[in-house]
Structures are given as structure tokens and as C-alpha cells.
C-alpha positions, 0 to 999 in steps of 0.5 A: 225266670228271665227276659231278654230285649224288653223295650218301652219307647224312651224309658229305662225299665224296672220290670217285674213279673206277676204270675196268676193261677186261675181255673174256670175264669176265676183267679185262685192265686197270684204272686209277683217277683221282686223288681229288677232296676234299670235293665232290659234283660232281667233275671228273676232268680226266685221260686214262686211256690203255689199250694193247690189241690192236685185235682185242679192242675188239669184245669189250671191257667197260668198267666205270666205278665211282665210289668214295668214299675213306674214310681211316678204313674201307672205301671205298664204291661210289657207283655204276657204269656198264658199257659193252659190246655187251650194254648197252642205250640210251645205254650201248650207243650210247656203247660203239659210239662207243668201239669204232668211233671210238676217240675218242668224246666224253663223255656223261652216264650214270646211275649204278646 
């Protein structure tokens, strides 16, 4: 995973990504990357591997949240992207690749 041009007014960034898998509104699994210090263009060269039954894949929602780690207060959400069967555009295409191919290539997404 990579991010570019992350911003937070007047602060240096220490971002990490939290990945959550859910089905029918219930969170099933979550993992997070390591924190990248003092960067607005982090690269997370990590594999986050989840073990799930194959029959759950079509009903799965994947949420990626980019968070700024704040050692002196609350962590701040910089943005998120959700991949699911209810997504549209690029997010839906990426989700379909993940579900059908299971080793989809990386894609760029806008954070909301």
C-alpha cells in the first residue's frame, strides 16, 4: 500500500493504515500496518493476510483507513476507502478483482 500527498494542517505526519473486514455490518477481522514516521508519501511494504472461509468473499466489505498517529493525543483519521459489492466506480472494480481473482493488483483510490 502507498499513499501520496497526505495533509493535516500544520502537522508532520506519522501515518499507518488500518484494514478491517466485515460482513453484514459485523467486523470479522482487523489488522494495521506499521507507522511511517514524518512523511506525506508513505509506502507500506507489508502483506496483511486474512484467513476467511471462501463463501464469505462475495459478502465481504474491506475498509482501509489512513490514520495519523499522535503520540500526545488522539490519533486522527486522514481518510478512508471502502471496497464492497455496494461500492461504485474504481472501488467496485477493485473489489470484484479481489473477490474473483484473490490476488488483485494494487490500484490508486481517492480517500474520503
